[in-house]
Backbone as a chain_set.jsonl record, in Angstrom:
{"seq": "MKTKFDIFRNQLARLLQNELPGSEAHRAMESEMRRKLLHEWDDKKARLSAVMLLLYPDENDRIMTVLTLKQNGIGIHSGQISLPGGKFEPEDMTLDQTALRETEEEIGVHPYEITLIGQLSSLVIPRSGFIVYPFVGYSTVRPQFKIQDSEVARLYEVDLFNLLHHSNKNSFLFTEEHGETFTIPSYLLDNRHLWGATAMIMSEVEHILRKEGLLTD", "coords": {"N": [[0.841, -1.201, 0.0], [0.587, 2.172, -0.906], [2.087, 4.965, 0.664], [1.317, 8.3, 1.917], [3.584, 9.814, 1.473], [4.849, 8.35, -0.597], [3.015, 8.729, -2.684], [3.138, 11.501, -2.973], [5.87, 12.002, -3.72], [5.966, 10.707, -6.158], [4.106, 12.22, -7.601], [5.436, 14.7, -7.58], [7.783, 14.061, -8.974], [6.695, 13.664, -11.507], [5.686, 16.244, -12.018], [8.021, 17.731, -12.167], [8.938, 17.154, -14.632], [7.545, 18.723, -16.317], [7.146, 22.011, -17.885], [8.867, 24.413, -16.054], [8.146, 26.945, -13.536], [10.215, 28.741, -13.04], [11.843, 31.821, -13.48], [9.611, 33.412, -12.95], [8.55, 32.356, -10.564], [10.809, 32.674, -8.955], [11.003, 35.456, -8.766], [9.117, 36.156, -6.864], [10.352, 35.927, -4.414], [12.566, 37.455, -4.643], [14.984, 39.989, -4.06], [15.395, 43.611, -4.121], [18.059, 44.199, -3.875], [19.354, 41.997, -5.075], [18.426, 42.328, -7.706], [19.657, 44.724, -8.349], [22.39, 43.989, -8.224], [22.499, 42.205, -10.331], [22.756, 43.729, -12.602], [25.432, 44.062, -12.917], [26.332, 41.606, -13.504], [28.27, 38.997, -14.965], [28.194, 36.42, -17.089], [30.398, 35.026, -18.021], [32.208, 34.938, -15.988], [31.108, 33.337, -14.133], [30.803, 30.818, -11.606], [30.113, 27.348, -11.106], [27.613, 25.653, -9.188], [25.81, 23.375, -7.023], [22.831, 22.268, -5.376], [20.883, 20.351, -2.988], [17.563, 19.442, -2.678], [16.297, 17.556, -0.416], [13.979, 15.107, 0.242], [11.93, 13.357, 2.575], [10.016, 10.997, 4.554], [8.513, 11.562, 7.804], [7.833, 10.002, 11.034], [5.125, 10.256, 11.083], [4.35, 10.286, 8.5], [4.598, 12.75, 7.299], [5.702, 15.177, 4.858], [8.968, 15.796, 4.696], [11.85, 17.983, 4.696], [15.326, 19.004, 4.587], [17.354, 21.57, 5.912], [20.218, 23.707, 6.305], [22.081, 25.633, 8.682], [24.549, 27.844, 8.013], [27.878, 27.988, 9.242], [29.247, 30.815, 10.988], [31.545, 33.176, 9.571], [32.604, 31.882, 7.297], [32.575, 32.802, 4.694], [30.754, 34.762, 2.217], [28.106, 34.024, 2.487], [27.863, 33.154, 5.048], [26.324, 32.223, 8.151], [23.772, 32.042, 7.143], [20.672, 30.393, 6.231], [20.481, 27.468, 4.329], [20.173, 25.149, 1.549], [21.65, 21.856, 1.507], [24.74, 21.751, -0.181], [27.135, 22.913, -2.7], [30.115, 24.102, -4.399], [30.883, 23.144, -7.787], [33.176, 20.605, -8.518], [35.94, 19.451, -10.488], [36.255, 16.642, -10.353], [33.7, 15.772, -9.954], [32.288, 15.384, -12.303], [29.508, 15.603, -13.162], [26.794, 17.911, -12.442], [24.745, 16.941, -10.797], [26.143, 15.059, -9.389], [27.75, 16.731, -7.892], [25.84, 17.858, -6.14], [25.067, 15.547, -4.729], [27.514, 14.738, -3.588], [28.19, 16.959, -1.973], [26.027, 16.946, -0.223], [26.476, 14.598, 1.185], [28.925, 15.306, 2.392], [28.243, 17.541, 3.985], [25.96, 16.888, 5.559], [26.016, 14.19, 6.008], [24.569, 12.238, 4.55], [24.576, 9.511, 2.521], [25.22, 9.118, -1.017], [24.026, 6.758, -2.071], [21.751, 6.514, -0.587], [19.949, 8.254, -1.599], [17.5, 8.919, -3.995], [17.354, 10.423, -7.033], [14.951, 12.608, -8.461], [14.478, 14.69, -10.142], [14.984, 18.083, -11.353], [15.197, 21.491, -10.426], [14.775, 24.934, -11.535], [17.721, 26.595, -12.58], [19.618, 29.27, -11.069], [21.087, 32.537, -10.808], [23.518, 33.661, -8.465], [24.389, 36.561, -7.62], [25.913, 37.878, -5.604], [27.899, 36.139, -4.738], [28.894, 35.121, -7.063], [28.089, 32.737, -8.311], [26.36, 30.299, -10.326], [23.63, 28.434, -9.469], [22.477, 25.097, -9.374], [19.646, 23.418, -8.646], [18.8, 20.253, -7.341], [16.431, 17.595, -6.911], [15.764, 15.1, -4.627], [15.002, 11.98, -2.932], [14.618, 10.112, 0.131], [13.464, 7.034, 1.335], [13.181, 6.648, 3.992], [13.771, 8.355, 7.128], [16.905, 9.894, 7.052], [20.028, 9.139, 8.749], [21.425, 11.692, 10.09], [24.55, 13.427, 9.999], [26.281, 16.11, 10.824], [28.674, 18.31, 9.273], [30.778, 19.862, 11.207], [32.527, 22.015, 10.75], [31.424, 23.521, 8.731], [28.667, 23.564, 9.041], [26.402, 24.904, 11.256], [23.98, 24.228, 12.355], [21.303, 21.927, 11.896], [18.212, 21.796, 10.262], [15.23, 20.068, 10.388], [12.434, 20.015, 8.476], [8.97, 20.405, 8.028], [7.759, 20.365, 4.893], [5.377, 21.49, 3.81], [4.476, 23.103, 5.878], [6.558, 24.98, 5.994], [6.187, 26.325, 3.57], [3.8, 27.593, 3.911], [1.511, 30.36, 3.794], [1.539, 31.909, 6.108], [4.147, 31.904, 6.927], [5.529, 33.712, 5.417], [7.6, 36.56, 5.206], [9.616, 39.499, 5.848], [12.678, 41.446, 5.966], [15.043, 44.002, 6.952], [18.071, 44.627, 5.301], [21.397, 45.596, 5.356], [23.787, 46.259, 3.039], [27.3, 45.852, 2.046], [28.209, 48.408, 1.262], [26.633, 50.115, 2.598], [24.013, 50.58, 1.768], [20.545, 50.034, 2.277], [18.208, 47.397, 2.068], [14.956, 45.948, 1.573], [14.267, 42.649, 2.278], [12.634, 39.828, 1.055], [11.374, 36.899, 2.733], [11.159, 33.515, 4.066], [10.017, 32.384, 7.22], [11.81, 30.571, 9.611], [11.997, 28.924, 12.459], [12.224, 31.359, 13.876], [14.199, 32.58, 12.405], [15.324, 34.151, 9.367], [14.842, 32.821, 6.208], [16.297, 33.34, 3.234], [17.273, 34.933, 0.102], [18.954, 33.029, -2.459], [18.18, 30.46, -1.653], [15.571, 30.848, -0.652], [14.372, 31.638, -3.042], [14.566, 29.31, -4.544], [12.924, 27.638, -2.978], [10.575, 29.012, -3.373], [9.98, 28.386, -6.012], [9.361, 25.671, -5.721], [7.088, 25.995, -4.137], [5.377, 27.364, -5.95], [5.023, 25.371, -7.909], [3.66, 23.381, -6.448], [1.364, 24.759, -5.646], [0.131, 25.366, -8.099], [-0.621, 22.855, -8.897], [-2.499, 22.311, -7.052], [-1.781, 21.126, -4.688], [-0.926, 22.532, -2.555], [-2.728, 24.685, -0.753], [-3.238, 26.775, 1.022]], "CA": [[0.0, 0.0, 0.0], [1.389, 3.381, -1.003], [1.916, 5.965, 1.706], [1.165, 9.673, 1.436], [4.881, 10.243, 0.95], [5.046, 7.699, -1.9], [2.153, 9.399, -3.666], [3.649, 12.846, -3.201], [7.13, 12.055, -4.473], [5.642, 10.331, -7.538], [3.498, 13.409, -8.203], [6.454, 15.72, -7.788], [8.65, 13.6, -10.065], [5.983, 13.95, -12.758], [5.587, 17.699, -12.2], [9.331, 18.266, -12.51], [9.161, 16.919, -16.06], [6.82, 19.765, -17.046], [7.801, 23.317, -17.92], [8.95, 24.938, -14.69], [7.833, 28.38, -13.451], [11.475, 29.45, -13.16], [12.045, 33.203, -13.038], [8.352, 33.936, -12.386], [8.511, 31.932, -9.158], [11.955, 33.274, -8.266], [10.762, 36.882, -8.505], [8.285, 36.316, -5.664], [11.226, 36.006, -3.235], [13.78, 38.151, -5.07], [15.135, 41.305, -3.448], [15.922, 44.704, -4.927], [19.512, 44.085, -3.832], [19.766, 41.055, -6.113], [18.167, 42.924, -9.017], [20.714, 45.718, -8.559], [23.649, 43.306, -8.484], [22.432, 41.515, -11.62], [23.193, 44.645, -13.657], [26.882, 43.93, -13.035], [26.63, 40.179, -13.646], [28.951, 38.551, -16.177], [28.12, 34.954, -17.172], [31.708, 34.439, -18.316], [32.946, 34.794, -14.738], [30.301, 32.544, -13.204], [31.214, 29.499, -11.155], [28.97, 26.447, -11.025], [27.362, 24.989, -7.908], [24.583, 22.578, -7.007], [22.259, 22.015, -4.051], [19.962, 19.221, -2.922], [16.318, 19.443, -1.925], [16.139, 16.16, -0.017], [12.671, 14.845, 0.827], [11.79, 12.07, 3.259], [8.855, 11.005, 5.458], [8.761, 11.348, 9.23], [7.078, 8.877, 11.585], [3.699, 10.496, 10.817], [4.233, 10.343, 7.044], [4.658, 14.113, 6.789], [6.735, 15.396, 3.859], [10.027, 16.542, 5.362], [13.091, 18.298, 3.996], [16.388, 19.394, 5.518], [18.099, 22.785, 5.62], [21.345, 23.882, 7.215], [22.538, 26.967, 9.04], [25.984, 27.89, 7.773], [28.702, 28.556, 10.304], [29.723, 32.177, 10.785], [32.945, 33.37, 9.219], [33.116, 30.996, 6.239], [32.266, 33.337, 3.38], [29.742, 35.806, 2.084], [26.795, 33.507, 2.887], [27.935, 32.576, 6.392], [25.22, 32.577, 9.029], [22.495, 31.953, 6.436], [20.041, 29.086, 6.062], [20.631, 27.043, 2.938], [20.091, 23.729, 1.224], [22.968, 21.236, 1.383], [25.295, 21.918, -1.52], [28.39, 23.641, -2.801], [30.63, 24.367, -5.744], [31.252, 22.045, -8.667], [34.588, 20.236, -8.595], [36.161, 18.67, -11.718], [36.07, 15.204, -10.153], [32.27, 15.45, -9.875], [31.838, 15.018, -13.649], [28.209, 16.21, -13.456], [26.309, 18.748, -11.342], [24.003, 16.14, -9.821], [27.146, 14.455, -8.52], [28.13, 17.782, -6.939], [24.802, 17.929, -5.11], [25.143, 14.337, -3.908], [28.759, 14.76, -2.809], [28.108, 17.994, -0.939], [25.047, 16.502, 0.768], [27.17, 13.65, 2.06], [29.948, 15.998, 3.178], [27.681, 18.503, 4.929], [24.978, 16.343, 6.508], [26.257, 12.773, 6.239], [23.652, 11.33, 3.845], [25.327, 8.912, 1.421], [24.525, 9.148, -2.306], [23.197, 5.574, -2.324], [20.501, 6.663, 0.165], [19.133, 9.281, -2.25], [17.031, 8.697, -5.362], [17.069, 11.698, -7.69], [13.702, 12.569, -9.237], [14.36, 15.815, -11.051], [15.797, 19.271, -11.187], [14.511, 22.772, -10.468], [15.424, 25.914, -12.41], [18.961, 27.193, -12.099], [19.558, 30.721, -10.888], [22.332, 33.251, -10.555], [23.726, 34.259, -7.14], [25.388, 37.578, -7.988], [26.79, 38.291, -4.495], [29.04, 35.241, -4.623], [29.409, 34.78, -8.381], [27.748, 31.37, -8.693], [25.07, 29.822, -10.84], [23.311, 27.252, -8.678], [21.577, 24.131, -9.988], [18.998, 22.655, -7.563], [18.309, 18.914, -7.643], [15.443, 17.073, -5.963], [15.904, 13.673, -4.382], [14.268, 11.521, -1.751], [14.94, 8.886, 0.855], [12.202, 6.434, 1.777], [13.167, 6.715, 5.459], [14.547, 9.476, 7.646], [18.334, 9.578, 7.102], [20.781, 9.37, 9.983], [22.236, 12.849, 9.748], [25.78, 13.722, 10.726], [26.679, 17.378, 10.23], [30.078, 18.69, 9.208], [30.807, 20.993, 12.138], [33.313, 23.141, 10.254], [30.617, 24.303, 7.805], [27.241, 23.586, 9.406], [26.176, 25.212, 12.665], [22.739, 23.613, 12.813], [20.487, 21.264, 10.891], [16.774, 21.953, 10.45], [14.317, 19.136, 9.732], [11.316, 20.922, 8.263], [7.768, 19.994, 7.3], [7.784, 21.174, 3.668], [4.141, 22.237, 3.627], [4.451, 24.155, 6.889], [7.501, 26.013, 5.597], [5.672, 27.083, 2.43], [2.51, 28.182, 4.267], [1.502, 31.821, 3.681], [1.824, 32.542, 7.397], [5.596, 31.959, 7.121], [6.129, 34.751, 4.575], [8.015, 37.692, 6.014], [10.679, 40.29, 5.231], [13.533, 42.124, 6.934], [15.946, 44.99, 6.369], [19.458, 44.157, 5.191], [22.325, 46.645, 4.924], [24.908, 45.598, 2.361], [28.648, 46.289, 2.401], [28.424, 49.824, 0.98], [25.756, 50.908, 3.446], [22.648, 50.708, 1.257], [19.616, 49.131, 2.967], [17.18, 46.816, 1.21], [13.967, 45.044, 2.162], [14.51, 41.307, 1.75], [11.563, 38.873, 1.345], [11.899, 35.685, 3.36], [10.337, 32.58, 4.825], [10.471, 32.292, 8.601], [12.136, 29.225, 10.069], [12.479, 28.951, 13.839], [12.556, 32.764, 14.172], [15.251, 33.064, 11.512], [14.88, 34.427, 8.007], [15.372, 32.039, 5.09], [16.207, 34.333, 2.17], [18.24, 34.796, -0.976], [18.77, 31.981, -3.457], [17.439, 29.333, -1.076], [14.159, 31.235, -0.648], [13.906, 31.644, -4.432], [14.388, 27.902, -4.909], [11.726, 27.158, -2.297], [9.438, 29.666, -4.013], [9.612, 27.606, -7.197], [8.642, 24.494, -5.217], [5.767, 26.466, -3.725], [4.572, 27.636, -7.151], [4.681, 24.086, -8.542], [2.66, 22.697, -5.629], [0.117, 25.517, -5.685], [-0.48, 25.206, -9.412], [-1.204, 21.499, -8.951], [-3.517, 22.201, -5.993], [-1.281, 20.359, -3.544], [-0.749, 23.509, -1.479], [-3.92, 25.509, -0.991], [-3.461, 27.788, 2.047]], "C": [[0.876, 1.25, 0.0], [1.058, 4.347, 0.123], [1.678, 7.337, 1.077], [2.467, 10.181, 0.832], [5.145, 9.643, -0.43], [4.255, 8.411, -2.992], [2.711, 10.775, -4.013], [4.913, 12.849, -4.047], [6.932, 11.597, -5.907], [4.997, 11.497, -8.282], [4.553, 14.454, -8.53], [7.402, 15.323, -8.915], [8.005, 13.886, -11.419], [5.952, 15.444, -13.044], [6.923, 18.305, -12.626], [9.707, 18.002, -13.961], [8.462, 17.961, -16.926], [7.656, 21.037, -17.132], [7.745, 23.937, -16.524], [8.651, 26.437, -14.661], [9.062, 29.273, -13.42], [11.475, 30.858, -12.615], [10.777, 33.821, -12.467], [8.252, 33.59, -10.908], [9.64, 32.568, -8.363], [11.672, 34.727, -7.884], [9.946, 37.111, -7.237], [9.128, 36.452, -4.403], [12.561, 36.673, -3.578], [13.815, 39.544, -4.448], [15.611, 42.339, -4.462], [17.447, 44.653, -4.957], [20.008, 43.145, -4.929], [19.572, 41.659, -7.496], [19.23, 43.975, -9.35], [22.028, 45.042, -8.944], [23.66, 42.611, -9.849], [22.866, 42.411, -12.781], [24.692, 44.548, -13.899], [27.313, 42.484, -13.292], [27.28, 39.871, -14.99], [28.977, 37.032, -16.186], [29.491, 34.306, -17.359], [32.522, 34.194, -17.048], [32.239, 33.881, -13.737], [30.97, 31.214, -12.865], [29.962, 28.651, -10.95], [28.856, 25.834, -9.63], [26.052, 24.217, -8.007], [24.142, 22.354, -5.571], [21.242, 20.888, -4.151], [18.732, 19.561, -2.084], [16.008, 17.98, -1.633], [14.812, 15.992, 0.72], [12.661, 13.462, 1.48], [10.577, 12.144, 4.174], [9.298, 10.948, 6.914], [7.865, 10.212, 9.724], [5.569, 9.031, 11.38], [3.403, 10.652, 9.335], [4.104, 11.773, 6.52], [5.822, 14.234, 5.8], [7.785, 16.319, 4.458], [11.149, 16.888, 4.381], [14.085, 18.805, 5.025], [17.107, 20.63, 4.994], [19.217, 22.919, 6.642], [21.567, 25.357, 7.506], [24.051, 26.983, 8.894], [26.706, 28.506, 8.964], [29.061, 30.006, 9.976], [31.187, 32.163, 10.353], [33.486, 32.485, 8.127], [32.733, 31.493, 4.847], [31.096, 34.285, 3.397], [28.358, 35.347, 2.531], [26.814, 32.878, 4.279], [26.79, 33.077, 7.252], [23.851, 32.523, 8.379], [21.979, 30.513, 6.415], [20.109, 28.701, 4.59], [20.306, 25.57, 2.79], [21.503, 23.147, 1.213], [23.482, 21.398, -0.045], [26.583, 22.698, -1.509], [28.871, 23.702, -4.233], [30.998, 23.073, -6.482], [32.765, 21.853, -8.646], [34.795, 19.341, -9.814], [35.925, 17.179, -11.544], [34.603, 14.796, -10.076], [31.725, 14.94, -11.2], [30.526, 15.704, -14.031], [27.721, 16.979, -12.225], [25.464, 17.967, -10.344], [24.956, 15.413, -8.876], [27.678, 15.458, -7.499], [27.131, 17.842, -5.795], [24.856, 16.728, -4.176], [26.383, 14.343, -3.024], [28.675, 15.756, -1.661], [27.101, 17.619, 0.153], [25.676, 15.502, 1.731], [28.176, 14.371, 2.959], [29.329, 16.851, 4.28], [26.776, 17.868, 5.97], [25.028, 14.824, 6.628], [25.312, 11.798, 5.571], [24.366, 10.812, 2.599], [24.534, 8.959, 0.114], [23.623, 7.944, -2.554], [21.874, 5.611, -1.552], [19.502, 7.58, -0.543], [18.781, 8.842, -3.663], [16.672, 10.047, -5.966], [15.804, 11.574, -8.533], [13.554, 13.755, -10.182], [15.21, 16.991, -10.642], [14.896, 20.497, -11.247], [15.308, 23.739, -11.339], [16.706, 26.443, -11.779], [18.766, 28.691, -11.894], [20.929, 31.265, -10.522], [22.347, 33.756, -9.115], [24.796, 35.332, -7.315], [26.328, 37.975, -6.865], [28.034, 37.415, -4.4], [29.562, 34.747, -5.968], [29.111, 33.379, -8.862], [26.45, 31.311, -9.499], [24.795, 28.521, -10.111], [22.267, 26.409, -9.405], [20.958, 23.285, -8.882], [18.474, 21.305, -8.073], [17.354, 18.461, -6.542], [15.641, 15.568, -5.854], [15.123, 13.274, -3.147], [14.928, 10.293, -1.137], [13.621, 8.324, 1.372], [12.069, 6.402, 3.293], [13.967, 7.937, 5.891], [16.029, 9.088, 7.696], [18.909, 9.776, 8.511], [21.782, 10.486, 9.704], [23.487, 12.941, 10.616], [26.376, 14.978, 10.113], [28.191, 17.562, 10.268], [30.234, 19.976, 10.017], [31.552, 22.206, 11.609], [32.505, 24.043, 9.332], [29.184, 24.508, 8.291], [27.105, 23.816, 10.91], [24.96, 24.482, 13.216], [22.017, 22.98, 11.63], [19.019, 21.443, 11.248], [16.035, 20.858, 9.688], [12.958, 19.817, 9.673], [10.182, 20.218, 7.53], [7.635, 20.923, 6.087], [6.549, 22.046, 3.536], [3.993, 23.338, 4.67], [5.371, 25.308, 6.499], [6.91, 26.917, 4.521], [4.313, 27.723, 2.702], [2.607, 29.71, 4.216], [1.887, 32.509, 4.983], [3.325, 32.644, 7.679], [6.29, 32.975, 6.233], [6.43, 35.969, 5.432], [9.009, 38.522, 5.21], [11.503, 40.94, 6.337], [14.412, 43.122, 6.195], [17.374, 44.469, 6.416], [20.317, 45.304, 4.668], [23.559, 45.987, 4.316], [26.216, 46.343, 2.629], [28.869, 47.79, 2.24], [27.431, 50.72, 1.709], [24.338, 51.091, 2.954], [21.757, 49.639, 1.907], [18.506, 48.688, 2.026], [16.19, 46.029, 2.063], [14.086, 43.695, 1.476], [13.309, 40.416, 2.066], [12.133, 37.575, 1.887], [10.769, 34.751, 3.775], [10.884, 32.584, 6.253], [10.699, 30.828, 8.974], [12.756, 29.33, 11.452], [13.021, 30.342, 14.206], [13.774, 33.28, 13.423], [14.669, 33.293, 10.121], [15.605, 33.526, 7.012], [15.197, 32.917, 3.853], [17.221, 34.048, 1.072], [17.911, 33.659, -1.924], [17.961, 30.806, -2.917], [15.948, 29.626, -1.037], [13.587, 31.228, -2.066], [13.689, 30.221, -4.938], [13.113, 27.346, -4.272], [10.467, 27.785, -2.878], [9.014, 28.918, -5.274], [8.884, 26.326, -6.786], [7.219, 24.886, -4.833], [4.859, 26.702, -4.929], [4.125, 26.343, -7.824], [3.552, 23.402, -7.77], [1.321, 23.431, -5.655], [-0.61, 25.34, -7.015], [-1.178, 23.858, -9.544], [-2.305, 21.325, -7.915], [-3.085, 21.399, -4.795], [-1.033, 21.236, -2.324], [-1.802, 24.585, -1.68], [-4.136, 26.607, 0.035], [-3.4, 29.198, 1.446]], "O": [[1.796, 1.371, 0.809], [-0.104, 4.521, 0.488], [1.818, 7.513, -0.133], [2.466, 10.883, -0.18], [5.611, 10.34, -1.331], [4.766, 8.661, -4.084], [2.755, 11.168, -5.179], [5.015, 13.625, -4.998], [7.654, 12.048, -6.797], [5.301, 11.738, -9.451], [4.562, 15.023, -9.622], [7.782, 16.166, -9.726], [8.68, 14.297, -12.363], [6.168, 15.867, -14.18], [6.949, 19.288, -13.366], [10.681, 18.561, -14.465], [8.744, 18.077, -18.118], [8.729, 21.134, -16.536], [6.686, 23.975, -15.896], [8.878, 27.129, -15.653], [8.964, 30.456, -13.745], [11.154, 31.086, -11.448], [10.858, 34.673, -11.582], [7.907, 34.444, -10.091], [9.442, 32.961, -7.213], [12.057, 35.175, -6.804], [10.074, 38.158, -6.603], [8.67, 37.033, -3.419], [13.559, 36.476, -2.885], [12.78, 40.199, -4.328], [16.154, 42.0, -5.514], [18.06, 45.025, -5.957], [20.97, 43.459, -5.631], [20.437, 41.527, -8.362], [19.65, 44.097, -10.501], [22.7, 45.472, -9.881], [24.721, 42.448, -10.452], [23.295, 41.915, -13.823], [25.171, 44.914, -14.972], [28.504, 42.175, -13.298], [26.888, 40.417, -16.022], [29.69, 36.415, -15.394], [29.72, 33.181, -16.914], [33.416, 33.347, -17.031], [32.724, 33.68, -12.623], [31.606, 30.579, -13.706], [28.886, 29.174, -10.658], [29.858, 25.536, -8.98], [25.286, 24.386, -8.956], [24.968, 22.261, -4.662], [20.8, 20.518, -5.239], [18.854, 19.924, -0.914], [15.518, 17.255, -2.499], [14.563, 16.67, 1.717], [13.299, 12.526, 0.999], [10.148, 13.238, 4.538], [10.332, 10.359, 7.23], [7.216, 9.537, 8.925], [4.822, 8.058, 11.489], [2.32, 11.102, 8.959], [3.57, 11.993, 5.433], [6.802, 13.494, 5.888], [7.516, 17.495, 4.7], [11.37, 16.197, 3.386], [13.74, 19.011, 6.188], [17.427, 20.731, 3.809], [19.166, 22.316, 7.714], [21.276, 26.219, 6.676], [24.755, 26.229, 9.566], [26.202, 29.427, 9.607], [29.164, 30.372, 8.805], [31.956, 31.272, 10.715], [34.702, 32.329, 8.015], [32.583, 30.693, 3.923], [30.52, 34.575, 4.446], [27.525, 36.169, 2.912], [25.89, 32.153, 4.647], [26.339, 34.213, 7.105], [22.862, 32.917, 8.996], [22.739, 29.555, 6.561], [19.827, 29.517, 3.712], [20.18, 24.841, 3.774], [22.46, 23.87, 0.936], [22.736, 21.201, -1.004], [27.073, 23.101, -0.454], [28.129, 23.392, -5.165], [31.366, 22.066, -5.879], [33.53, 22.813, -8.743], [33.914, 18.548, -10.145], [35.452, 16.513, -12.465], [34.289, 13.607, -10.126], [30.789, 14.14, -11.214], [30.433, 16.317, -15.095], [28.175, 16.731, -11.108], [25.462, 18.295, -9.157], [24.631, 15.176, -7.712], [28.018, 15.086, -6.375], [27.514, 17.874, -4.625], [24.708, 16.877, -2.964], [26.311, 13.995, -1.845], [29.038, 15.447, -0.526], [27.305, 17.941, 1.323], [25.439, 15.552, 2.938], [28.267, 14.079, 4.152], [29.844, 16.879, 5.398], [26.808, 18.256, 7.138], [24.171, 14.229, 7.282], [25.248, 10.637, 5.975], [24.722, 11.595, 1.718], [23.308, 8.851, 0.133], [22.569, 8.081, -3.175], [20.973, 4.821, -1.835], [18.344, 7.672, -0.136], [19.653, 8.443, -4.435], [15.784, 10.737, -5.465], [15.6, 10.577, -9.226], [12.592, 13.813, -10.949], [16.03, 16.917, -9.727], [13.944, 20.538, -12.026], [16.389, 23.401, -11.823], [16.754, 26.705, -10.577], [17.865, 29.298, -12.471], [21.795, 30.559, -10.005], [21.329, 34.22, -8.601], [25.985, 35.046, -7.174], [27.457, 38.38, -7.144], [29.104, 37.894, -4.024], [30.563, 34.033, -6.016], [29.811, 32.87, -9.738], [25.571, 32.163, -9.364], [25.621, 27.608, -10.126], [21.307, 26.931, -9.972], [21.665, 22.51, -8.238], [17.797, 21.232, -9.099], [17.459, 18.89, -5.393], [15.679, 14.857, -6.858], [14.639, 14.127, -2.404], [15.675, 9.558, -1.783], [12.753, 9.083, 1.804], [10.984, 6.159, 3.822], [14.746, 8.486, 5.111], [16.383, 8.078, 8.304], [18.341, 10.487, 9.339], [22.854, 10.247, 9.149], [23.482, 12.585, 11.794], [26.917, 14.932, 9.008], [28.885, 17.056, 11.149], [29.861, 21.054, 9.555], [31.23, 23.331, 11.992], [32.852, 25.211, 9.16], [28.562, 25.523, 7.979], [27.613, 23.045, 11.724], [24.91, 24.153, 14.401], [22.119, 23.456, 10.499], [18.628, 21.263, 12.401], [16.195, 20.732, 8.474], [12.391, 20.16, 10.711], [10.405, 19.524, 6.539], [7.423, 22.126, 6.242], [6.658, 23.222, 3.188], [3.44, 24.397, 4.374], [5.011, 26.474, 6.653], [7.105, 28.132, 4.551], [3.734, 28.336, 1.805], [3.643, 30.286, 4.549], [2.497, 33.578, 4.963], [3.736, 33.388, 8.57], [7.514, 33.096, 6.279], [5.625, 36.365, 6.275], [9.216, 38.271, 4.023], [11.085, 40.982, 7.494], [14.513, 43.091, 4.968], [17.827, 43.941, 7.432], [19.992, 45.911, 3.647], [24.281, 45.253, 4.99], [26.235, 47.341, 3.349], [29.634, 48.385, 2.999], [27.383, 51.928, 1.477], [23.524, 51.698, 3.65], [22.167, 48.489, 2.065], [17.938, 49.493, 1.287], [16.534, 45.515, 3.127], [14.017, 43.601, 0.251], [12.979, 40.252, 3.241], [13.25, 37.191, 1.539], [9.601, 35.133, 3.829], [12.083, 32.769, 6.462], [9.871, 29.964, 8.683], [13.896, 29.769, 11.601], [14.11, 30.48, 14.762], [14.322, 34.323, 13.782], [13.654, 32.702, 9.751], [16.835, 33.479, 6.985], [14.067, 33.21, 3.462], [17.934, 33.046, 1.112], [16.743, 33.357, -2.166], [17.15, 30.224, -3.638], [15.139, 28.754, -1.354], [12.432, 30.849, -2.263], [12.738, 29.958, -5.673], [12.322, 26.673, -4.932], [9.406, 27.16, -2.878], [7.823, 28.827, -5.572], [7.905, 25.936, -7.422], [6.263, 24.187, -5.168], [3.7, 26.286, -4.925], [2.98, 26.232, -8.261], [2.6, 22.902, -8.369], [0.265, 22.799, -5.682], [-1.83, 25.181, -7.044], [-2.199, 23.739, -10.22], [-2.978, 20.295, -7.9], [-3.913, 21.024, -3.965], [-0.941, 20.743, -1.2], [-1.768, 25.315, -2.67], [-5.132, 27.323, -0.058], [-3.566, 30.183, 2.164]]}, "num_chains": 1, "name": "protein.A"}
């Protein structure tokens, strides 16, 4: 007998084969700061990276995913909430291998535990000079997580539908390096703001689920 999780991941795998909402969904969680920085963007200087949206069921068959809080002092995105992932390395061969490798390194989930079901739209991260490619995978059981302390300060296990609920939409003021202040749209997660590229990726997931009627709040 199929569980709610089985049904959902099969639905999502099918939906990821359709045309994706891409930039339309990204704009819902895009900041003026990013739009300003994009005017100076040069594709020729871009570095490649990949992240993993890992789905799994909890003991109540809720649809769960995992996010990480980056350690402070390890780069421009330190102290932010993000999906497991990182930069492409030549030995990866392909970007999905980057996402799998980084997921194992950061949160201890082995590639053989993850079944990939599709890919979300790529997007530019102008502050750090990356183009990020998000992949979607699942585990049929809750993984045994083991965080990499040098990079990950905290791991969040999150009910996907709760995270994407309208009541979790928020914003905050952010002052960038040159002193200009911007309003940044965000999702709230345990009294922290989930923003930037990760929020834009989650916004695409939200748009896909809403269009299919799977998320109706």
